[in-house]
Structures are given as C-alpha cells and as structure tokens.
N, C-alpha and C positions, 0 to 999 in steps of 0.2 A: 395130112401134115405129119412128117416123121418126128418122133420124139428124140430129144438129145440123148446121145449115148453117154455113159459114165465118163468115157475118155474126153468127149467134147465138153461136157459140163465142167470137168476138172480143169481143162485147158482154159475155159472161159473164166472160171474163178481165179485161176492163176494170173490171167491177163489183167483182171480188175485189180488184184492186189499189187501187181507190178506198177500200176499207174499211180498208186498212192505214194507220195514222197516219204522218204525215211524219217523226216522231221515229224510228219503227221503220225507215223507209227510210234515214234518216240513219245509223242503227246498221249496217244492212246494207251501205251504201256504205262506211262506215269499216272494217268487218270485211273487205270485199273488198279494199280498198287495203292493209290490214295483211297479208292473205294473199299478195297480189302482191309486196309488199316482202320478205316472208319467203322466198318462192320465189326471188326475185332474190338474196337474201343467201346462199342455200345452193347456188346455181349457181356452179360454179368460174369461169365466164366473166364473171359480173357481180358476184361477191361483193366484189371490191375497190371497186367504184364504189357499190354499194348494201349497206352493212353492216347488220347486225341492228338492229332498231328500239331494242332495249335499249342497244346501243352508241351509237346516235345520241342517245338520251335522256341517257346518261352524259356525252356530250360537252358538254351544256349546262352541267353543273357545272364542267367543264374551262374553258370559255370565261368563265364567271363568275369563276372563281378567277384567270384571267389579267387580269381587270379590264377587259375589252373588250366584253363582251356588251351591256350596257345603253348603253354609249357608242356602239356601232355602231348600235343601233336608234334612239337619239335623233338621231344625226347624219343618218341616212337619212331619218327622218321630217321633219326640218327642211328638208332639200333637196327632198324630194318635195312636201310641202305648200306650200313657198314657190314652187317652179317651177310647180306646178299652179295655185295661186292667181293668180299673175301671168299665166299663160297664159290663164286664163279671163277675167280682167279685160280683156285685150287682144282676145281672140277674140270676145267678145259684141258690142262696137260695130263691129268690123271686119266680122263676118258680116252684121249688119243693114245696114251701109252698102253692102256688096257686093250684097245682095238688093234694096235700095231704089233705088240709083243705078247705072245701067248703066255710066257711065264708070269708076266705082270698081271695079266687077266686072271690066270688061275689062282694067284695069291690074293688079289684085291677084290675081285667081283663077288665071291661068296660072302664076304664080310659087309660089302655095301648092301647086298640084297638082304642080309640078316638085320643090319641096324636100321634100314629104312622102313622096316615093318614094325619098329618099336615106336610108340607114341612119344613125342618129346617130353611130355610130363613125367614119363617114367625115369628118364635119366637127368632131369633138371636138378634134383637134390644132390646127385653125385658131383655135378658141375659146380654147384654152389659150395660144396665142401672143399673142392679143389681151388676154385677161382675167387671164392668169397662172394659177397653180395654187391649189387650195383649194376653198372652197365656192362662190365666185362662178361659175366655169365650170360647176359641177354644176347650179346653179339655171338658168343660161342654157340649157344643153342640154335640161333637162326642160321649161323654158318653151317652147322652140321646138317640141319634139315634141308637147306637149299643145295648144299654140295651133293647130298645123296640123290636128290631129284635130278639135278642138272647133269651130273656125271653119267647116270644111266641113259638119259635122253641123248646126250652128245655121243656117247659110246655106240648107241644103236645107229646113229647117223653115220658114223665112221665105218662101222662093221658092215653096213649094208651098201657101201659104195661098190659099183660094178667093178669086179675084179679085172675085167677086160681092159678098162681104162688104165689101171695101174700097170698091167702087163705090157700094154702098148707103150706106155711112158718109159718103162725099163728097157724095152727093145730099142727105143729111140735114144737110149743113153742117159736118161734122166736119173739123177741121184735122189736119195731119200728126201733131201731138202727141197729139190725141185718138184718131186711128186707131191710133197705135202702142200707147197705153196700154189702149184698150178692145177692140181687134181683134187686132193682131199679137201683143202680149205673151201674152194667154191662149192663143191658138192655137199659139204657138211653145213654150210652156212644156214640153210633153212632149219636144220635140226638145232643149231646153236640158238637161233632166234626163238624157236619153240621152247628150248631149255630155259632161256631167259624169261619167257612168259610164265612157264610153270614155276620157275624158281621164285619169281616175284610173288606169285600167288601163295606159294608155300611159306614165304617169309612173313606175309601178313597173317596167314592162318596159324602160324606158330607164335604170333605176338603175345597172345594171352599166356601161353606156357612160358615164354621167354621172360615176361615181366612179372612172373610169380616168384622172382628171385630177389625179393627185398627191394624192389624198385620204389623210388620216391615220387616218380612221375611217369606218365605214359598212358596211352589209351587203354591198353590191357589192364594195367594196374588200377586205373580209375574205374573201369567196369567192375572189377572185383570189389573195390571199396564201396561203390554205389550199391552193389548187390548186398553187401553187409548191412547197409542202412535202408535197404528196400526202396531206393529212389529209382523207380522204373523209367520215368521220363528222360532224365539225363543219361541213364544207361542205354536206352534205345537210341538217343542222339549219338552217343559215342559209337555204337554199333553201325549206325548209318554213316558216320564219318569214316570208319574203316572201309566200308563199301565204296564210298566216294573216292578215297585214296586209291583203292584197288582198280576202279574203273579208269581213273586218270592215268595210272601207270600202264594199264592195258592199252589205252589210246596212244600213249607215247611209244610203246613198243611196236604197235601196228604202223605208226608213222615211220619208225626206223626200218621195219620189215619192208615197207613199200619202197624205201630208198635203196636198200641193199639187195633185195631179191625181186626187183621189178621184172626181171627176165623170166621168173618162174611162172609157168602156166598154172592157173587155178580154175577149178570147176565153178561155174556160176550156178547158184541155187535160186 
C-alpha cells in the first residue's frame, strides 16, 4: 500500500476543514478565546489584569447601575462616526486630486506621509490648546487619523488605474468628467471600500488618544478612569465592547462591499 504524499495529505485535511460550517468554526474560535481567558484568570501573574469572564460580565451591571455605560457608548460612537465621516469627505477629493494633478501630489503627499507616522497622542495637546476640551478636539483627532489613512489608500487606487483605459477614453472623445465617472470611479471603488474599512479601524484605535482631551464620557475616557482606580473587570469589559463595535462595523462594510463590488473576482482560500 502506498503512503499518502504530503500534497495528498494536505488536500485531504483541506477538504475536511472545508466541510465544517463557518458557524462551527466561530464556536471553536470563541471557545478557544474563553479557554485562554480562563487560563489567564487562574494564573497568579495575570489574574489581576484578566479576571474571570463571569466577573467581567457582572461588571456590565455595575457600569449600568452607575449610569455611565450607555452614555459612554453613545459618546464614543458620535465622536468616531463624526471624525470618520469628515475624514472620508476630505480624503476622497484630496486623493483624487493628488493622483490626477502632479503639482498637487508634489505639495501634499510628503506632508501626508510625514504626519501619518506621528502617533495621535503626540499632537493631541496642541489640538486641545487650539480647540479646547470636549468633543471638538476628539473629532479633530479622529478626522486627522482617518483622513491620512484613507487618502493614501484611495490615492494608490487611482494612481494604479491602467493608463490604457484612460488613453482609450480620451481617444474616443471623453472629457475629464466622463473619464472620472465612467473609468476612474468604477476602477477605484474597491480601493475606496478598503479605505473605508481601514479608516473605520483607525478611528477606533485612535479613540483612546482622542478621548484623552478632557472628555466627560466615552469608552476611551472610561478605560483611563478605570485604570486609575485599578478596576480591571470593567476595564476589560470596555475593551471587549470596542472590539465588538469594530467587528460590527467590519461586517456592515463587507455587506456594502458585496453590494457595490459584486462584479470583482476574488480568490477563494
């Protein structure tokens, strides 16, 4: 009897995993995470930072009773969505202008590359001095962070469009407006969706820095406050909430992507 070759064994294992429904894989993933958290909660070195999941769940009731839980979520969502929306509105035309006109690119791109490598925490104090405390500086910080990420991503999409398509459109008498609407916009759409996904992620990861501007409510602000009082259970709860919000936004963006770019071929893994 011939032994299975590595290629055949790999293919066999791949076929078995393909038969397992995605919901089952999700349950396996969740169970693995719960097991890991439980191991961390019983380890003396990590137990204080990672309390038992039941203790974390109980802290939800504690934060609701304090009257801050839903207020914090609402405040953070307003800041994140406002900053992300403004960042996208600015990034889209700037990215197109950078790709379309060399002088604009030569002036703006170096500064975008420069600023996007600076952590938001570094320039938060300057924004607070200019804009004061409260929600305004939060939105400004998130806007800057999301704009930088989305502008570069959309710019790369526009700049990499096949030049032959644009030349063919010009030969056929298309004007700049027609080229943009009929050629550039459809070809750039997948990059715009990617920019939206990356921008949403950056908006959430910038939340802690954004809410260090004298905020009175918010997930990031509350995490810092709980850190000062060494309340690890509600702190971990809030971190999990941020992750859940991120996954929810990711799912919504994927739904939008399927609707708008269903024509795009994708490699199945």
